[in-house]
N, C-alpha and C positions, 0 to 999 in steps of 0.2 A: 494264500489266498488272504486273510483274515486281517492279515495288516496289511496291504492293497484297498480293503474294504475297509477300512479306519484311515486309508491315509485317504478316498475319493470323498467319506462323512464330510473328512476335513476337508476340507478343499473346501466342496458343497457348501458349511456354513459358514467359511470365508472368504468364496463368491457372493454372498447374500446377501451379507454383512454390507463388504466393502458398493455393492447395489444399491443397497438400503442409506447409503451411507453420499454415494456417489444423488441419490433420488432426495436427500434431502438437504442436502448445502447449497443444491442449484436447478437451474434450472433446463442442461442437460441432457444428451440422452443414454441409454448405456448400450456402449458402441456396438453391436452386429456381434464382430468378433467373439464376444466377450459372454452377450446370450449366447452362439455358439458352442464358446468353450461348456458355460453350464447347461444346455440341455445336454452335452455326450456325460457331463460328468451324471448325471444324475438318470442317464441308462444305464452307463456304468453297475452305480448302484443299481436300483429294482436289476438287471441283469444276477448281482453275488447274489441279494437277497434272493432272487426266485429260489434256489435250492439250499439246504446245508449243505456247507463247506466241507466238501469231500467227494469223494469218484466220482465221477469220466465227464458229465454234462457241462462243463466250461474248460476251456483252456486260457490261459493269458499270457500273453508273449511283451517283450517288451524288445524292437531293436533297433537299435544305435543305429542315428543315418544319419550324424560327423566328427567331428573329432577334433582335438586339440591337443600340440605338442606339449610339453609341461615338462619341464627342470627342474630339480631339485637342486641344492646346495655345492653338493658335491657331482655335478656335469649328470647325471644320472637323468637320461632319455624317457618320459613312459608318457602315456595316451589317454587322453582325461574323453568320454563322451560326454559334449553340450549341449544334442539335441536326439533325445532318441524317440521311438514311433509306439504306442502304446495297440496291442490288437488283444480282444476281446471276442470271443467264437464260444458260441453255445451253441444247442441246439434242445432239444423235445431226450425225451426218455432213450431207454438203449430196448434199440425192439428185443425180440425173446433170439432173435438167431445173435443179435450183439452180445450178447451175455454172453452167451456159449463160447463165442468165436472169445471174448476174456479171457472166460475164465480157462480154456482153452489155451492162448497164447500164456497169460500167466503159469499156469501148472507143467508145460511143456518148459517155457523160460527161469524154473526152481528149477527141474527136472536136471536141465538144462548145466542149468550154475552151477551146478552138489556134483555131476559129477566131473565136471574140471579137475 
């Protein structure tokens, strides 16, 4: 999560610098899709900064959307992700019931894994 947060902060800085450069060098407006991405990055940053890193209150998923076939020098074919969807889920604090369920599940898992 920390690495992703740092990446988001870097992307925000880059977008801010690019936006300033566009506004200074021309009379053009910033493209709306660029502002949309900028706003999404700021929301992600705010969510990631909301709680300390760790715990159960956030979930980050990266889902590949499209793939490209790549062939190396030896003729071996592999696939590389060319487009991905980032999903950041967050919620409030766990309820007491949720905490008890998580603790019970963790204890059960540790007990079952140890007995295998």
